[in-house]
PAZAPA-4460 file (N, C-alpha, C; in steps of 0.05 Angstrom, whole numbers, plus 32768, in hexadecimal, padded with zeros to 4 digits):
% residues 332
    n_x    n_y    n_z   ca_x   ca_y   ca_z    c_x    c_y    c_z   seq   type   mol
   8011   7FE8   8000   8000   8000   8000   8012   8019   8000     1      M     A
   800A   802C   7FF0   8019   8045   7FED   800A   805D   7FF8     2      V     A
   8018   806D   8008   800B   8084   8014   8009   809B   8000     3      L     A
   7FF2   80A7   7FFD   7FED   80BC   7FE9   7FFE   80D5   7FF1     4      D     A
   8009   80E3   7FDD   8018   80FB   7FE2   8009   8110   7FF1     5      P     A
   7FEE   8112   7FEE   7FDE   8126   7FFC   7FE0   8121   801A     6      A     A
   7FE0   8108   8022   7FE1   8101   803F   7FFD   8106   804A     7      L     A
   8012   8101   803A   802D   8106   8042   8031   8124   8048     8      I     A
   8025   8135   8037   8027   8152   803B   8017   815B   8053     9      K     A
   7FFE   8151   8055   7FED   8159   806B   7FF9   8153   8086    10      L     A
   8004   813B   8089   800D   8131   80A3   802B   8136   80A7    11      L     A
   8039   813F   8093   8056   8144   8096   8066   812B   809B    12      G     A
   805F   8116   808B   806B   80FB   8090   8084   80F7   807F    13      L     A
   8096   80E6   8088   80AD   80DD   8079   80A5   80C2   806D    14      D     A
   80A1   80C0   8052   8097   80A8   8045   80A9   8090   804B    15      P     A
   80C3   8094   8050   80D5   807E   8055   80D2   8073   8071    16      D     A
   80C5   8082   8082   80C1   8079   809E   80A4   8074   80A5    17      K     A
   8094   8071   8090   8077   806F   8094   806C   8055   8086    18      T     A
   805B   8047   8094   804F   802F   8089   8030   8032   8088    19      K     A
   8025   8028   8073   8007   8028   8070   7FFD   800B   806E    20      L     A
   7FE9   8005   807F   7FDE   7FEA   807E   7FC0   7FEC   8081    21      S     A
   7FB2   7FD6   807B   7F95   7FD7   807D   7F8C   7FD6   809A    22      S     A
   7F74   7FE0   80A0   7F69   7FE1   80BB   7F4B   7FDF   80B9    23      A     A
   7F3E   7FD6   80CF   7F21   7FD4   80CF   7F15   7FEC   80DB    24      G     A
   7EFA   7FEE   80D9   7EEB   8004   80E6   7EE5   801B   80D5    25      G     A
   7EDA   8016   80BD   7ED4   802C   80AA   7EBD   803E   80B3    26      A     A
   7EA9   8032   80C0   7E92   8041   80C8   7E7D   8044   80B2    27      G     A
   7E85   803D   8099   7E71   803D   8083   7E7C   8029   806E    28      C     A
   7E6A   801D   805F   7E71   8008   804D   7E82   8012   8035    29      S     A
   7E80   802C   802E   7E8D   8036   8016   7EAA   803D   801B    30      S     A
   7EB3   803F   8034   7ECE   8049   803A   7EE1   8032   803F    31      A     A
   7EFB   8036   8037   7F10   8024   803E   7F20   8030   8054    32      S     A
   7F2C   801F   8065   7F3A   802A   807D   7F56   801F   807E    33      T     A
   7F68   8030   8087   7F85   8029   8089   7F91   8034   80A2    34      S     A
   7FA8   8029   80A9   7FB7   8031   80C0   7FD2   803C   80B6    35      K     A
   7FD9   8054   80BF   7FF2   8060   80B8   8004   8061   80D1    36      I     A
   801B   8055   80CF   802E   8056   80E5   8048   8064   80DB    37      V     A
   804F   807A   80E8   8065   808A   80E0   8079   808E   80F6    38      S     A
   8093   808A   80F0   80A8   808F   8104   80B1   80AC   8103    39      Q     A
   80B1   80B9   811A   80BA   80D5   811C   80D8   80D6   811F    40      R     A
   80E3   80EE   811B   8100   80F2   811D   810A   80ED   8139    41      D     A
   80F9   80F0   814D   8102   80EB   8169   8100   80CE   8171    42      N     A
   80F9   80BD   815E   80F7   80A0   8163   80DC   8096   816B    43      G     A
   80C9   80A7   8171   80AE   809F   8179   809E   8099   815F    44      T     A
   8088   808B   8163   8076   8085   814C   805B   8093   8150    45      T     A
   804F   8099   813A   8034   80A5   813A   8022   8094   8128    46      K     A
   800B   808D   8132   7FF8   807D   8123   7FDF   808C   811B    47      T     A
   7FD7   808B   8102   7FBF   8099   80F8   7FAC   8084   80ED    48      F     A
   7F92   808D   80EC   7F7D   807C   80E0   7F74   808B   80C7    49      F     A
   7F72   807C   80B1   7F6C   8088   8097   7F53   807C   808B    50      L     A
   7F41   808D   8082   7F2A   8083   8072   7F2D   808F   8056    51      K     A
   7F27   807F   8042   7F26   8088   8027   7F0C   807D   8019    52      T     A
   7F02   808D   8007   7EEA   8085   7FF7   7EE9   8096   7FDE    53      A     A
   7ED9   808D   7FCB   7ED8   809A   7FB1   7EBF   80AB   7FAE    54      H     A
   7EC0   80C0   7F9F   7EA9   80CF   7F96   7EA2   80E7   7FA8    55      G     A
   7E90   80F8   7F9D   7E88   8110   7FAB   7E7C   810B   7FC6    56      K     A
   7E6D   80F4   7FC8   7E61   80EE   7FE2   7E76   80EA   7FF8    57      E     A
   7E8D   80DE   7FF0   7EA2   80DA   8003   7EAE   80F5   800C    58      A     A
   7EB1   8107   7FFA   7EBB   8122   8001   7EA9   812F   8016    59      E     A
   7E8F   812E   8011   7E7B   813A   8024   7E7D   812B   803F    60      I     A
   7E7D   8111   803E   7E7E   8100   8056   7E96   8107   8068    61      M     A
   7EAE   8108   805B   7EC6   810C   806A   7EC9   8128   8074    62      F     A
   7EBF   813C   8065   7EBF   8157   806F   7EAD   8159   8088    63      E     A
   7E96   814C   8088   7E84   814D   809E   7E90   813E   80B7    64      G     A
   7E9C   8127   80B2   7EA8   8119   80C9   7EC0   8127   80D5    65      E     A
   7ED0   8134   80C4   7EE6   8144   80CE   7EDC   815B   80E0    66      H     A
   7EC8   8169   80D6   7EBD   817F   80E6   7EB0   8175   8100    67      A     A
   7EA3   815E   80FE   7E96   8152   8116   7EAA   814A   812B    68      S     A
   7EBE   813C   8123   7ED3   8133   8136   7EE1   814B   8142    69      L     A
   7EE6   8160   8132   7EF4   8178   813B   7EE3   8186   8151    70      T     A
   7EC9   8188   814C   7EB8   8196   815F   7EB6   8187   8179    71      A     A
   7EB4   816C   8178   7EB2   815C   8190   7ECD   815C   819E    72      I     A
   7EE3   815A   8190   7EFE   815A   819C   7F04   8175   81A9    73      H     A
   7EFB   818A   819D   7EFF   81A5   81A9   7EF1   81A7   81C4    74      D     A
   7EDA   819A   81C7   7ECB   819C   81E0   7ED4   8188   81F5    75      A     A
   7ED9   816F   81ED   7EE3   815A   81FF   7EF8   814A   81F1    76      V     A
   7F12   8153   81F3   7F27   8147   81E3   7F2A   8129   81E6    77      P     A
   7F24   811D   81FD   7F29   8101   8201   7F11   80F0   81F8    78      S     A
   7EFD   80FC   81ED   7EE4   80EE   81E6   7EE6   80E1   81CA    79      L     A
   7EF5   80EC   81B8   7EF6   80E2   819D   7F12   80E6   8191    80      C     A
   7F18   80D7   817C   7F32   80DB   816E   7F32   80F7   8161    81      P     A
   7F49   8103   8161   7F4D   811D   8153   7F4F   8118   8135    82      Q     A
   7F42   812A   8126   7F44   8128   8109   7F5B   813B   8100    83      S     A
   7F6D   8131   80EF   7F83   8141   80E5   7F7E   814E   80CA    84      F     A
   7F68   8145   80BD   7F61   8152   80A4   7F54   813F   8091    85      G     A
   7F4A   814B   807B   7F3D   813B   8066   7F44   8149   804B    86      H     A
   7F40   813B   8036   7F47   8147   801C   7F45   8133   8005    87      G     A
   7F51   813B   7FEF   7F51   812B   7FD7   7F6C   811F   7FD2    88      Q     A
   7F6D   8106   7FCB   7F86   80F9   7FC5   7F92   8104   7FAB    89      C     A
   7FAC   8105   7FA9   7FB9   810F   7F91   7FBC   80F9   7F7C    90      E     A
   7FC2   80E1   7F85   7FC6   80CB   7F72   7FAC   80C1   7F67    91      A     A
   7F96   80C4   7F75   7F7B   80BB   7F6C   7F68   80D3   7F70    92      Q     A
   7F65   80E4   7F5C   7F56   80FD   7F5E   7F39   80FB   7F68    93      P     A
   7F2C   80E4   7F63   7F11   80E1   7F6C   7F0F   80D2   7F87    94      Q     A
   7F25   80CF   7F95   7F26   80C2   7FAF   7F2B   80D7   7FC4    95      T     A
   7F1C   80D5   7FDA   7F1E   80E8   7FF0   7F26   80D9   8009    96      F     A
   7F31   80E8   801C   7F3B   80DC   8035   7F34   80EC   804E    97      F     A
   7F34   80DE   8064   7F32   80EA   807F   7F47   80DC   8090    98      L     A
   7F57   80EC   809F   7F6C   80E0   80AF   7F69   80EA   80CC    99      V     A
   7F68   80D7   80DF   7F64   80DE   80FB   7F78   80CF   810C   100      T     A
   7F78   80D6   8126   7F87   80C7   8139   7F7F   80AA   8138   101      D     A
   7F91   8098   813C   7F8B   807B   813D   7F7F   8075   8159   102      F     A
   7F6B   8064   8159   7F5E   805C   8171   7F64   803F   8176   103      L     A
   7F73   8039   818B   7F7B   801E   8192   7F65   8013   81A4   104      H     A
   7F54   8002   8199   7F3E   7FF7   81A9   7F47   7FE3   81BD   105      F     A
   7F39   7FE2   81D3   7F3F   7FCE   81E8   7F25   7FC7   81F6   106      T     A
   7F27   7FB6   820A   7F0F   7FAD   8219   7F09   7FC0   8230   107      S     A
   7EF0   7FC0   8238   7EE9   7FD1   824F   7EF7   7FC9   8269   108      R     A
   7EFE   7FB0   826B   7F0C   7FA7   8283   7F28   7FB3   8285   109      S     A
   7F32   7FBE   826E   7F4C   7FCA   826F   7F4D   7FE6   827B   110      A     A
   7F35   7FF1   827F   7F33   800C   828B   7F38   8009   82A9   111      V     A
   7F50   8011   82B1   7F58   800E   82CD   7F5B   8028   82DC   112      K     A
   7F5F   803E   82CD   7F63   8058   82DA   7F49   8063   82E5   113      S     A
   7F49   8069   82FF   7F31   8076   830B   7F2E   8092   8301   114      K     A
   7F42   809D   82F4   7F41   80B9   82EA   7F33   80BA   82CF   115      L     A
   7F31   80A4   82C2   7F24   80A4   82A7   7F06   80AA   82AA   116      A     A
   7EFD   80BE   829B   7EE0   80C5   829B   7ED0   80B0   828D   117      Q     A
   7EB8   80AB   8297   7EA6   8098   828A   7E9A   80A5   8271   118      S     A
   7E8F   8095   8260   7E82   80A0   8248   7E6B   80B3   824F   119      L     A
   7E5C   80AB   8264   7E46   80BD   826D   7E50   80D8   8275   120      A     A
   7E66   80D8   8284   7E71   80F2   828D   7E7C   8102   8276   121      A     A
   7E8A   80F5   8263   7E94   8104   824C   7E7E   810F   823B   122      K     A
   7E69   80FE   8237   7E53   8108   8226   7E44   811F   8234   123      L     A
   7E41   811D   824F   7E35   8133   825D   7E45   814D   825B   124      A     A
   7E5F   814A   825B   7E70   8162   8257   7E6D   816D   823B   125      K     A
   7E6C   815C   8228   7E68   8164   820C   7E4D   8173   8209   126      L     A
   7E39   8168   8216   7E1E   8173   8213   7E18   818B   8226   127      H     A
   7E2B   8193   8235   7E28   81AB   8246   7E3C   81C1   823E   128      T     A
   7E49   81BC   8227   7E5C   81D0   821C   7E4E   81E0   8206   129      T     A
   7E48   81F9   820A   7E39   8208   81F6   7E47   8209   81DB   130      P     A
   7E37   8208   81C6   7E42   8209   81AB   7E4E   8224   81A6   131      A     A
   7E62   8226   8195   7E6D   8240   818D   7E59   8250   817C   132      P     A
   7E5E   8269   817A   7E4E   827A   8168   7E59   8278   814C   133      T     A
   7E49   8270   8139   7E53   826D   811D   7E5B   8288   8111   134      P     A
   7E6D   8287   80FF   7E76   82A0   80F1   7E5E   82AC   80E3   135      E     A
   7E5A   82C6   80E7   7E44   82D4   80DA   7E2B   82D6   80EB   136      G     A
   7E2B   82C9   8102   7E14   82C9   8115   7E1C   82D7   812F   137      Y     A
   7E08   82DF   813E   7E0E   82EC   8158   7E09   82DB   8170   138      D     A
   7E01   82C1   816B   7DFD   82AF   8181   7DFE   8292   8177   139      K     A
   7E01   827E   8188   7E01   8262   817F   7DE7   825B   8171   140      P     A
   7DEA   824A   815D   7DD3   8241   814D   7DD1   8223   814C   141      M     A
   7DB9   8219   8144   7DB6   81FD   8141   7DBC   81F6   8124   142      F     A
   7DCD   81E1   8120   7DD6   81D9   8106   7DF3   81D2   8107   143      G     A
   7E01   81D6   80F0   7E1E   81D0   80EF   7E29   81DD   80D6   144      F     A
   7E43   81E4   80D6   7E4E   81F3   80BF   7E50   81E3   80A5   145      P     A
   7E4F   81C8   80A7   7E52   81B8   808F   7E3D   81A2   8090   146      V     A
   7E39   8195   8079   7E28   817D   8077   7E35   8166   8086   147      T     A
   7E25   8157   8095   7E2F   813F   80A1   7E1E   8128   8097   148      T     A
   7E29   8110   8099   7E1B   80F8   808F   7E15   80E5   80A6   149      C     A
   7DFB   80DE   80A9   7DF3   80CA   80BD   7DED   80B1   80AD   150      C     A
   7E00   809E   80AE   7DFF   8088   809C   7E06   8093   8080   151      G     A
   7DF5   808C   806D   7DF9   8097   8051   7DEA   80B0   804C   152      D     A
   7DDC   80BB   8060   7DCB   80D2   805D   7DDA   80EC   8062   153      T     A
   7DDD   80FD   804D   7DE8   8118   8052   7DD3   8129   805F   154      P     A
   7DDA   8136   8075   7DC6   8144   8085   7DC8   8162   8080   155      Q     A
   7DB0   816F   807E   7DAF   818C   807B   7DB2   8199   8096   156      D     A
   7DC9   81A6   809A   7DD0   81B3   80B4   7DCE   81D1   80B3   157      N     A
   7DBF   81DC   80A0   7DBB   81F9   809E   7DB3   8204   80B9   158      T     A
   7DC1   8219   80C1   7DBC   8225   80DB   7DA0   822F   80DE   159      Y     A
   7D95   822B   80F6   7D7B   8236   80FE   7D7D   8240   811B   160      K     A
   7D6E   8255   8121   7D6E   8260   813C   7D5D   824F   814F   161      E     A
   7D48   8243   8144   7D36   8232   8154   7D3C   8215   8151   162      S     A
   7D3F   8207   8167   7D43   81EA   8167   7D2B   81DC   815B   163      W     A
   7D13   81E4   8163   7CFB   81D8   8158   7CFA   81DA   813A   164      A     A
   7D00   81F1   812F   7D01   81F5   8112   7D16   81E3   8105   165      D     A
   7D2D   81E2   8111   7D42   81D1   8106   7D3A   81B4   8105   166      F     A
   7D2F   81AA   811C   7D28   818E   811D   7D11   8187   810A   167      Y     A
   7CFE   8198   8108   7CE7   8193   80F6   7CF0   8194   80D9   168      A     A
   7CFF   81A9   80D2   7D05   81AD   80B6   7D1E   819E   80AD   169      Q     A
   7D34   81A1   80BC   7D4E   8196   80B3   7D51   8178   80B9   170      N     A
   7D40   816D   80CA   7D41   8151   80D0   7D28   8142   80C6   171      R     A
   7D11   8148   80D2   7CF9   8137   80CB   7CF0   813C   80AE   172      L     A
   7CEB   8155   80A6   7CE2   8159   808A   7CF7   8152   8076   173      R     A
   7D10   8157   807D   7D26   8150   806A   7D27   8132   8066   174      Y     A
   7D26   8123   807C   7D2B   8106   8079   7D13   80F8   806C   175      I     A
   7CFA   8102   8070   7CE4   80F5   8062   7CE5   80FC   8045   176      I     A
   7CEF   8114   803E   7CF3   811B   8022   7D07   8109   8015   177      G     A
   7D1D   8103   8023   7D31   80F2   8018   7D27   80D5   8015   178      R     A
   7D18   80CC   8029   7D0C   80B1   8027   7CFA   80AF   800F   179      A     A
   7CEA   80C3   800A   7CD7   80C3   7FF4   7CE5   80C4   7FD9   180      E     A
   7CFC   80D2   7FD9   7D0B   80D3   7FC0   7D18   80B8   7FB9   181      M     A
   7D1F   80A9   7FCE   7D2D   8090   7FC9   7D1A   8078   7FC8   182      R     A
   7D03   8079   7FD6   7CF2   8062   7FD9   7CD6   8067   7FCB   183      I     A
   7CCD   807F   7FCC   7CB3   8086   7FC2   7CA2   8090   7FD9   184      G     A
   7C8C   809F   7FD3   7C7C   80AB   7FE7   7C68   8098   7FF4   185      K     A
   7C67   8099   800E   7C53   808A   801E   7C41   809F   802B   186      D     A
   7C28   80A0   8022   7C17   80B6   802B   7C13   80B6   8049   187      K     A
   7C0F   809E   8055   7C0A   809D   8072   7C23   80A7   8081   188      E     A
   7C3A   809D   8079   7C53   80A5   8086   7C58   80C3   8083   189      L     A
   7C54   80CD   806B   7C58   80E9   8066   7C46   80FB   8078   190      H     A
   7C2D   80F3   807A   7C1A   8103   808A   7C22   8102   80A8   191      K     A
   7C2B   80EB   80B1   7C33   80E9   80CD   7C4B   80FA   80D3   192      L     A
   7C5F   80F9   80C1   7C77   8109   80C5   7C70   8127   80C4   193      V     A
   7C5F   812F   80B2   7C58   814B   80B0   7C48   8154   80C9   194      E     A
   7C36   8144   80D2   7C28   814B   80EB   7C3B   814D   8103   195      N     A
   7C4E   813C   8103   7C62   813C   8119   7C73   8155   8117   196      T     A
   7C7C   815C   80FF   7C8D   8173   80FB   7C7E   818D   8101   197      A     A
   7C65   818E   80F9   7C56   81A7   80FC   7C48   81AA   8117   198      S     A
   7C42   8194   8125   7C33   8196   813E   7C43   818B   8156   199      R     A
   7C4E   8173   8153   7C5B   8167   816B   7C75   8176   8171   200      V     A
   7C85   817C   815D   7C9F   8189   8161   7C9C   81A4   8170   201      V     A
   7C8A   81B6   8166   7C87   81CF   8175   7C7C   81CA   8191   202      P     A
   7C6B   81B6   8194   7C60   81B1   81AF   7C75   81A7   81C3   203      R     A
   7C87   8195   81BA   7C9B   818A   81CC   7CB5   819A   81CD   204      L     A
   7CBC   81A6   81B6   7CD7   81B2   81B4   7CD6   81D1   81B1   205      L     A
   7CBF   81DD   81B2   7CBD   81FA   81AE   7CCE   820A   81C0   206      G     A
   7CD8   8220   81B6   7CEA   8232   81C6   7CDC   823C   81DF   207      D     A
   7CC2   8240   81DE   7CB3   824B   81F5   7CAA   8235   8208   208      D     A
   7CB2   821C   8201   7CA8   8205   8211   7CBF   81F7   8220   209      H     A
   7CD4   81F0   8211   7CEB   81E2   821D   7CF9   81F4   8232   210      L     A
   7D04   81E7   8246   7D14   81F5   825A   7D05   820C   8267   211      N     A
   7CEB   8208   826D   7CDA   821C   8279   7CDA   8236   8269   212      N     A
   7CDB   8233   824E   7CDA   824A   823D   7CF4   825A   823B   213      G     A
   7D09   8250   8246   7D23   825E   8245   7D33   8257   822C   214      K     A
   7D29   8244   821D   7D38   823C   8205   7D4E   8229   820C   215      G     A
   7D5C   821E   81F8   7D71   820C   81FD   7D8B   8215   81EF   216      I     A
   7DA1   820E   81FA   7DBB   8215   81EF   7DC5   81FF   81DC   217      T     A
   7DCC   8205   81C3   7DD7   81F1   81B2   7DF1   81E5   81BD   218      P     A
   7DF3   81CB   81BB   7E0C   81BD   81C2   7E13   81AA   81AC   219      V     A
   7E2D   81A2   81AB   7E35   818F   8197   7E2C   8173   819F   220      I     A
   7E20   8165   818C   7E18   8149   8190   7E27   8137   817C   221      V     A
   7E2C   811F   8183   7E38   810C   8170   7E27   8107   8158   222      H     A
   7E0D   8103   815D   7DF9   8101   8147   7DF3   80E5   813D   223      G     A
   7E05   80D2   8143   7E00   80B7   813A   7E0B   80A3   814F   224      D     A
   7E04   80A9   8168   7E11   809B   817E   7E02   8082   8186   225      L     A
   7E04   806D   8175   7DFA   8053   817D   7E12   8044   8189   226      W     A
   7E0E   802D   8195   7E23   801F   81A4   7E3B   8017   8192   227      S     A
   7E36   8014   8178   7E4C   800D   8166   7E5F   8024   8161   228      G     A
   7E58   803C   8168   7E69   8053   8165   7E75   805D   8180   229      N     A
   7E75   804B   8193   7E81   8050   81AD   7E90   8038   81B6   230      A     A
   7EA7   803C   81C3   7EB7   8025   81CB   7ECB   802F   81E1   231      S     A
   7EDE   801E   81E7   7EF4   8024   81F9   7F0E   8021   81EB   232      V     A
   7F20   8034   81EE   7F39   8032   81E1   7F4C   8048   81E9   233      G     A
   7F64   8048   81DC   7F78   805C   81E1   7F7B   806D   81C7   234      V     A
   7F77   8087   81C9   7F7C   8099   81B3   7F9A   809C   81B0   235      I     A
   7FA5   8098   8199   7FC2   8096   8195   7FD1   80AE   81A0   236      D     A
   7FC7   80C6   819D   7FD5   80DE   81A6   7FD8   80E0   81C4   237      S     A
   7FC5   80D3   81D2   7FC5   80D6   81EF   7FD8   80C2   81FD   238      Y     A
   7FDB   80AA   81F2   7FED   8096   81FD   7FE7   8090   821A   239      K     A
   7FCF   8095   8222   7FC7   808F   823E   7FB9   8075   823F   240      G     A
   7FA9   8071   8255   7F9B   8058   8258   7F81   8058   8247   241      G     A
   7F74   8041   8245   7F5B   803F   8236   7F45   8050   8242   242      P     A
   7F35   805C   8231   7F1E   806D   823A   7F07   8068   8227   243      E     A
   7EEF   8071   8230   7ED8   8071   821F   7EDB   8085   8209   244      D     A
   7ED5   807D   81F0   7ED8   808E   81D9   7EC1   808B   81C6   245      V     A
   7EBD   809E   81B5   7EA8   809D   81A0   7EB5   80A4   8185   246      I     A
   7EA9   809D   816F   7EB4   80A1   8155   7E9E   80A0   8140   247      F     A
   7EA6   80A3   8126   7E93   80A3   8110   7E7C   80B7   8115   248      D     A
   7E83   80CF   811B   7E6F   80E3   8123   7E61   80F0   810C   249      S     A
   7E49   80FA   8112   7E38   8108   80FE   7E2C   8120   810D   250      S     A
   7E3D   8133   8115   7E36   8147   8129   7E24   815D   811E   251      A     A
   7E18   816B   8132   7E0B   8184   812D   7E08   8192   8148   252      C     A
   7E02   81AB   8148   7DFB   81BA   8161   7DDD   81B8   8165   253      Y     A
   7DD6   81AB   817B   7DBA   81A2   817F   7DB2   81A3   819C   254      A     A
   7D9A   819A   81A2   7D91   8195   81BD   7D9F   817C   81C7   255      H     A
   7DAA   817C   81DF   7DBA   8165   81E8   7DAA   814B   81E8   256      N     A
   7D90   814C   81ED   7D80   8134   81EE   7D7D   8127   81D3   257      E     A
   7D82   8136   81BD   7D81   812B   81A2   7D94   8112   81A0   258      Y     A
   7DAA   8113   81AE   7DBE   80FE   81AE   7DB2   80E3   81B8   259      E     A
   7D9E   80E5   81CA   7D94   80CE   81D7   7D81   80BD   81C6   260      L     A
   7D77   80C9   81B0   7D64   80BB   819E   7D70   80A2   8193   261      G     A
   7D87   80A4   8185   7D92   808C   8179   7D9E   807A   818E   262      I     A
   7DA7   8084   81A5   7DB1   8074   81BB   7D9B   8062   81C5   263      M     A
   7D82   806C   81C6   7D6B   805C   81CF   7D63   8048   81B9   264      R     A
   7D65   8050   81A0   7D5B   803F   818A   7D6A   8025   8189   265      M     A
   7D85   8026   818C   7D95   800E   8189   7D9F   8002   81A4   266      F     A
   7D9A   8010   81B9   7DA2   8006   81D3   7DC0   8006   81D7   267      G     A
   7DC8   7FF7   81EC   7DE4   7FF4   81F2   7DEE   8008   8207   268      G     A
   7DDD   801A   820F   7DE4   802D   8224   7DCF   8029   823A   269      F     A
   7DD7   801D   8250   7DC5   8015   8265   7DBB   802B   8277   270      G     A
   7DAB   8023   828A   7D9F   8036   829D   7DB4   8044   82AE   271      S     A
   7DC9   8036   82B5   7DDE   8043   82C5   7DEC   8059   82B6   272      S     A
   7DEF   8055   829B   7DFA   806A   828A   7DE9   8083   828B   273      F     A
   7DCF   807F   8287   7DBC   8096   8286   7DBA   80A3   82A1   274      L     A
   7DBB   8094   82B7   7DBA   809F   82D2   7DD2   80B1   82D7   275      E     A
   7DE9   80A8   82D0   7E01   80B9   82D3   7E00   80D1   82C1   276      E     A
   7DF8   80CD   82A8   7DF7   80E3   8295   7DE4   80F9   829F   277      Y     A
   7DCC   80F1   82A8   7DB9   8105   82B0   7DBF   8111   82CB   278      H     A
   7DD0   8105   82DB   7DD9   8112   82F3   7DEA   812A   82EC   279      T     A
   7DF9   8128   82D6   7E0B   813D   82CD   7DFE   8150   82B9   280      L     A
   7DEB   8145   82AA   7DDD   8155   8295   7DBF   814E   8298   281      C     A
   7DB1   815D   82AA   7D96   8156   82B1   7D82   8157   829A   282      P     A
   7D6D   8147   829C   7D58   8148   8289   7D4C   8164   8288   283      K     A
   7D45   816D   8270   7D3A   8188   826D   7D1D   8189   8275   284      M     A
   7D14   819F   827F   7CF8   81A4   8285   7CE9   81A8   826B   285      E     A
   7CD0   819E   8269   7CC2   818E   827E   7CCC   8171   827E   286      P     A
   7CD5   8169   8295   7CE1   814E   8298   7CCD   8138   8291   287      V     A
   7CB3   813D   8296   7C9F   8128   8290   7C9C   8123   8272   288      E     A
   7CA6   8134   8261   7CA5   8130   8244   7CC0   8125   8239   289      E     A
   7CD2   8120   824A   7CED   8116   8242   7CEB   80FE   8230   290      Y     A
   7CDC   80E9   8238   7CDB   80D1   8229   7CCF   80D6   820D   291      D     A
   7CBC   80E7   820B   7CB0   80ED   81F1   7CC3   80FD   81DF   292      D     A
   7CD4   810E   81EC   7CE8   811D   81DC   7CFC   8109   81D1   293      R     A
   7D05   80F6   81E1   7D19   80E3   81D8   7D0D   80D2   81C2   294      V     A
   7CF3   80CA   81C4   7CE6   80BB   81AF   7CE5   80CC   8195   295      K     A
   7CE0   80E6   8198   7CDF   80F8   8181   7CFA   80F9   8173   296      L     A
   7D10   80F8   8183   7D2B   80F8   8177   7D32   80DD   816C   297      Y     A
   7D28   80C8   8178   7D2C   80AD   816E   7D1F   80AA   8152   298      E     A
   7D09   80B7   814F   7CF9   80B6   8136   7D0A   80BC   811E   299      L     A
   7D1B   80D1   8120   7D2C   80D9   8109   7D3D   80C2   8100   300      Y     A
   7D47   80B2   8112   7D59   809C   810A   7D4A   8085   80FE   301      H     A
   7D31   8080   8107   7D20   806D   80FA   7D1B   8076   80DD   302      H     A
   7D15   808F   80D9   7D0F   8099   80BE   7D29   8099   80AD   303      L     A
   7D3F   809F   80B9   7D58   809E   80AA   7D5F   8082   80A1   304      N     A
   7D5B   806E   80B3   7D60   8053   80AB   7D4C   8049   8096   305      H     A
   7D33   8053   8098   7D20   804D   8083   7D29   8058   8069   306      Y     A
   7D33   8071   8069   7D3D   807E   8050   7D54   806F   8044   307      A     A
   7D65   8064   8056   7D7D   8055   804C   7D76   8038   8044   308      M     A
   7D65   802B   8054   7D62   800E   8050   7D45   8005   804A   309      F     A
   7D31   8017   804E   7D16   8010   8049   7D0B   7FFC   805D   310      G     A
   7CF6   7FEE   8055   7CEC   7FD7   8063   7CE4   7FDB   8080   311      G     A
   7CF1   7FCB   8092   7CE8   7FC8   80AD   7CE9   7FE2   80BE   312      S     A
   7CFA   7FF4   80B6   7CFC   800D   80C7   7CE4   801F   80C5   313      Y     A
   7CD3   801B   80B1   7CBB   802B   80AE   7CA8   8026   80C5   314      K     A
   7CA4   800D   80CD   7C91   8007   80E2   7C99   8013   80FD   315      S     A
   7CB3   8014   8102   7CBD   8021   811B   7CB7   803F   811A   316      G     A
   7CBB   804B   8103   7CB6   8068   8101   7C98   806D   8104   317      A     A
   7C87   805E   80F7   7C6A   8062   80F9   7C60   805F   8116   318      I     A
   7C6B   804B   8124   7C63   8047   8140   7C69   805F   8151   319      S     A
   7C80   806B   814E   7C87   8083   815E   7C77   809A   8155   320      I     A
   7C73   809E   813B   7C64   80B4   8130   7C47   80B3   813B   321      L     A
   7C3A   809C   8139   7C1E   809A   8142   7C1C   80A1   8160   322      Q     A
   7C2E   8098   8170   7C2D   809D   818D   7C31   80BB   8192   323      E     A
   7C44   80C7   8185   7C4A   80E3   818A   7C33   80F5   8180   324      L     A
   7C28   80EF   8169   7C12   80FF   815E   7BFA   80FC   8170   325      V     A
   7BF5   80E4   8179   7BDD   80DF   818B   7BE0   80EF   81A5   326      R     A
   7BF8   80F0   81B0   7BFC   80FD   81CA   7BFF   811B   81C8   327      K     A
   7C0C   8124   81B3   7C15   8141   81B2   7C0D   814F   8198   328      H     A
   7BFE   8141   8187   7BF9   814E   816D   7BE0   815F   816C   329      G     A
   7BD0   815F   8181   7BB8   816F   8180   7BA3   8163   816E   330      G     A
   7B8E   8171   816A   7B78   8167   8159   7B7D   816C   813C   331      N     A
   7B71   815B   812B   7B73   815F   810E   7B65   8179   8106   332      E     A
***
């Protein structure tokens, strides 16, 4: 395997002291993954993780993942690998790359340091760190500066001042539109999504309703945090002991509870995790609507999986939609 000149330039590597080999953990079926091990002048070695893929979709995907990892790393450096950059290969003009810190996976039993923060504590810190103010705006906004991909779905992260508007328009209406473009229109499903976007979302997520009408502060969320995107390992740059880490992010600046939707959908995060997390990052008022808010956020991922794979994910989406519309949709 030969290292592309673009990567040698980006990372400042000596080709004669660098080896490239295959590695697992692409995070998506279209990407190939490699391990870069380079010897420094001082005798130490540095290990990088490389993803490559072909086409415009790969360029969008890697730009979004780079920005996502950077935003998470800036807030909680030990939570995810650092991204060192993305770009286009010189030797293969239609091939794009993303290069990050290498993550040496290990077992949870290897975590021996009492100083290592738990995943719940790290995520709570991430979700209580206010988002930065985007360039050209005078306050933090909901959205993200670039397109991010959740699975194969490129997400519309256009900034909005209102979280309810963002979730209704940029997530629910966007994903049902994408599903209809790929699968065809289902009138029942379309009506349920529209009723949810126009009635349930303002009812549960309205600026004058959440947090006792005080509004919510945008925070960075991973965006695709199912159990397969969380593990225990050592980030190469830290050279410390094993810690809880996350990867393959699809970030945006959002309501912190948005993160919990996909975590509930696929499981893997038990009651003790949520208990610790909510001790540090309390459920938002009104607390009695918390479960329905998380169901509303889970809904997006059912719809996204329906858009990507069709079939069985439709019934899960309809079940949540019918319940939420019945409880919070008002009269026809």
